[in-house]
N, C-alpha and C positions, 0 to 999 in steps of 0.2 A: 469393549473397544478393541478394535483390531490392531495388531502389531504391524507397523509399516516396515516392510523389508527394504533391502538396499535398492532393488530395482524401482520400487514405488517411490522411495525417497528421492531417487534421482529424477524421476518424472515430475514430482512435486517441486523439486528444486528448479527444474527447467520452467515449469509453469510460473513460479514466483519470480524468477529472474527475467523471464520473457515479459511478464506484466510490467516490471520496472523499465525494461528497454522500450516497451510500447509507449509508456508515458514520456520517456526521454525523447524518442524520435518524433513523437507527435508535437511536442513543444519546439523541438528543433526545426521541423518543417514549417510550423506556424510563424516562427520568428525569422526565418531566412528565405523562404520561398513564397511567391505570390499565392493568393487564394486560388482554388481550382476554378472559380468563375472568372478569374482574370487571366487565365492561361491564353496565350495567343495561338499556340499550336498544340492542342491537347492530344498528342499521339498515344499509342498504346502503352509504351514504357512509362510515360509520365502519369497516365491514369493509374497504372499499377502502383507506382510510387506513392501517389496521393492516397490510394485506397489502403495500402499497407501501413501508412503512417498516420492513419486516422482513428486508431483504437485507444486513444489516451483515456477517455472516460470509462470505457468498458473494462480497461485494465484495472481501474480502481475497484470496480465491482468484483473482479477476480481476487484482488487483494482481500476484500472484506470476507468473501466466502472462505478463502484459504486460511485466513487468520482465525475465523471461527472454528474451522476444522482443527487447526494445530493447537491453538490456545484454549478454546472452549472445551474441546475434548479432553485435554489434559486436566482441566479443572474438574470435570465430571468424574474422570478416572480417579483423581485424588480423593474426592469426596466419597465415592462409592467404596474405595479401598481403605478408607479410614486414615489416609496419610496427608490430609489437607493441612496446610500451614500458610497463614497470611504472610508471615515474614519471608518464607522461601519464595512464595509467589511474587511478593513485592520486589524482592531482590532480583528475581529473574526478569520481570517486566521492566523495572526501572533501569537496570543495567543495559538492557536491550534498547530502550528508547533514548535514554539520556546521553549515552556515550557518543552518539552521532548528533542528536538534536542540539545540545548546547554549543559544541564547536561549530556546527553548521550555522547557527544564528550569529556567532561571532564572525565567521568567515563571510557570511552574507552581508553583514553590516559593513565590513571593509569593502567588499566588492560593490555594493550599491552606492555607498558614499563616494568612493573613489570614482566609480563610473559616472555618476551625475556631476561630480566636480570636473572631471576631465572632458566629458563628452556632452554635458548639458542635460537638463531635465526635459528638454524638448525632443530628445532622441527616442530610443526605444523605451526609455523610462517614463514617457508621457502616458503610456497605456493605449495609444492610438495606433500602434504598429503591431500588427498581428492580433490574434484573439486569445492571448493568454493572460492578460491583465484587465481588470475591470475599471482601472483608473490610474491616476498618477502615483508612482511609487513613493515619491517624497511625502505624500500625505499619510503614508502608513509606516514610515520609518522613524518611529519615536521610541523612547525608552519604555514607556508604559505598554505599548503594543508588543514590543520585544519581550518584556517580562511576562505578559499574558500568554504569548506563544510558548515561552519557556516552560510554562506550567499548564499547558494544554487547555487554554481558555479561548483560543481562536474560534470564531464562528459562534461563540456563546456570549462572551463579554467584550470581545474586540475582534477586529478583522485579522486576516493573515498578515504576517510581518513583511514589510517591504515588497520585494519582487517575488517572494516565495509563495505563490498561491497554492501549490500542492500541500502546504501545511494543514489545510482544512481537514483532510482525511485523517491526519495523525491525531487531532483532537477527538474525532469520532472514535477511533480505535481505543484511545486511552480510557474514555468513559465506558466503552463496552467492557474493557478489561476489568474496570472497577465494579461495574454493576452486576456483571454476570455471576461472579461467585456468590453474591447475596441472593440472586435468584435461585441458584442451585441449592443453597442452604435452606431457602424457604420451602423447597419441595422435597428436601431430604428427610427420609425416615429416621436418620441418625440424630437429628437435631431435636432439642427440647422445644417446648412451646415458647419460652422466653427468647430462645435463639431465633426462632422463626419470626417472632414479632419484631425483633431487632432487624432481621434481614428484610422484612417487609417494609419497615420504616425507612431503612437505608435505600432500598430499591426505589421506593416512591419519591424520596427526596432527590435522588440522582436524576430520575426521569423528569421531575419538575424543573430541576436546575438546568439541565442541558438544552431543553427546548425541543420544539417539534422537528427541526431540521435533523438533529442527531437521532431522535427517536424514529424518524421516518425510514432510515436506512438500517436500523438495527435488525430487521428480519433477514436482510442479506447476510449479516454476520452469523445469525442464528441458524441459517441454512447449513453452514459449515459444521455446526454442532450436531445438527440432525444427521448429517453424513457420517460423522464420527460414531454416533450411537447406533446407527443402522448398519454400519459396516461390520458388525459382529457376525452377521449372517454369512454362511458359506454357500456358494453356488457351484453347480457343476461346471466343468471346463467349457462345454458348449454354450451354456447359458451366459457365462461370463463374457465369452467372445462376442456373442450376439448383442448382449446388453452394452458392452463396451463400444462396439461399432455404432450402434444406434445413438447412444448418448454422445459419442464424439461428433457424429453428424449433426445432432441437435445443437451442441455447443457451438460448432463452427457456423451453422446456419443462423443461430441467434445472434452471434457476433457480427456476421456479415449483414444481416437484415437491420440490426441496430445501427451499424455504420452507414448503411444506405438510407437511413431515416425512415424505414418502413413501419416503425412503431410510434410515429409521431401522433397518430390519431388517438392512442391510448394514454399519452402523456409520458413525460420523461421518467418519472419515478416508476410507473408501471412497466416501462420498457426495461428499466434496470432490474426489476423483479424477474422478468422473462429471461434476461441474460443470466441473472443469478441462479435461477432454478436449473437452467441448462448446464451451467458451470458446475453446480453442486452435483448433478447427475454424472457429469463427466469425471469429477473427482472420485465419486463413489465407484465408478467403473474401474478407476485406477487402483484404488486401495483394496478392492475385493479380488483383483486378479493375482494369480500366484504362479503362472506357468513358465515365466521367463527366467533365464539365468541371471545371476547378479552381475551388474555392470562393472566395468573396470577400464583402466587406461585413460585416454584423453577425454572421452565422453564424460566419464565420472568426474574428472578434475574440472572440466569446463562447467558442468552443471553445478558442482559444489561452489565454485567461485561465483557464478552468476547469482546463486541464492544468497551466499554470504555477503555479497556486496550490493544486493538489491536495495536494501534500506538506505545506504549511503547514496546510491545512484538516484533514488527517488527524492531524497531530501536536499541534495546540494546541486543538482544539475541546472535548475532554472536560473538562479542568480549568476552562475558562471556563463550560461548561454547568453543571457542578456548583456553581461559585460563584454563578452567576445563580439556580439553583434554590434554593440555601441562602438567598440574599438575599431570595427571595420569602416566606420564613418560613411556608411551607405545611406542615402536619403530614401530609399525604398527597398523592398524585398526583391530578390532576384527571380528571374524567369528560369525555370529548370532547363538544362541543356546548353545554356550559354556559357561562354568562357568565364564570365564574372561569377556564375553560380558555383564554380569550383571552390570559391572561398567558403561556401556553405559546408562543403564536405570537410574542409580543413578545420572549420569551427567544430564540427561534430567530433573529429578525432582529438583535437586539443582538449575539449571539455571532458571527453571520456577519460583521457589521461589524467586530468585533474581529479576526476572522481576516484580513480584507482589510487592516487596518492593519498587522498583524504581517507579512503577505506583502510589503507595500510597504517595510517597514523592513529585511527580511532576505532572503527568498527571491528577491526581484526583483534583488538584487545578486549572484546566484550567479556570473555571469561575471567580476565583479571579483575575487571570492575565488578563482575558478579560476585566473585569471591570476597571482595572488599565489602560490598553491600551486605552479603550474608553475615560477615563478621560484625558489622555495625548493628544490623537489625536483630541479630541474635542476642544483643545486650539490651535491647529495648524491651521494657516490661509489657509485652502484649499478652492479653488473656487468650490463650489458645485452648479451646475445649478438646479434651482427649476424646477421640472417637474409637469405639470398639471395633476391633478387626472383624 
């Protein structure tokens, strides 16, 4: 597995942060501005705005591939290096996931309940305004559904909680995190027959439990792992530049074509695979390049902040957006370019400020929670098989 230098790390940070922003602005536009087919005067600037804010789903594909690269590659490296530990892995993943998820569910409950009480369930909470909700929010705002989402059972045993439809992908990620180490151990030469049989049983049980929806997108996550394993190869400077240029063009083209609906004839899932493969190639070109100097200054700080706050942005933005839109008491979405549509930009800024505050309160303290989990899990009697170096 290749070591990721500071320049590549910054580029991956920008990719991760940019994907979270893409989901955010896609939901913002869908909730505040009229659909493109309803535009009265679709000028060039408006068309560019709608095009640029339409990559929400493709951004989730980017998340899956990038997660596979970052998390899956680390699992393979630990197994190959003889340093694998379930307790350390669990501490790292749970601290990362729960430090934002559980507070987000509490904050969302407050916002959804207060919003429906103040502005009525017939407002944006009805599910008929914009295309970010599949039905009334009130029908999904129960304790049972909330607990199911708190333990990553959404889209498996229950729907997503309340207004927070992006939670679906978090469930997928969690089960990939859990299943993948068993798959690696199943194929590992370091493991005994009994360990492999246990890994096979666990892998099959998880695959059966999560259902076809979660299984169908697992190859996208595994693409990232393939990138991590393949990036050990070193290329010449010219080959890296040519390959990087080609794959960047492929990634941009795939995203644009998917956004324009050009893959509809092959189906939604197949189009996700096309985008995923191009994104994986693009990431590969980034992590195998080595000629640029290390970044510094404002660019580095901005990329770092975007990456570190991306999880919070993804997880808390939609309930806040819906509350802000409901509070505006508009009976319909705005036409871009009108004086009234200025409120849409105010909503965008206010919600992003809310995200930054939530990040500062919770996600910023991930390392503290990880240390606590490590301390707790180190006391749990888990049978860790010693691996030869």
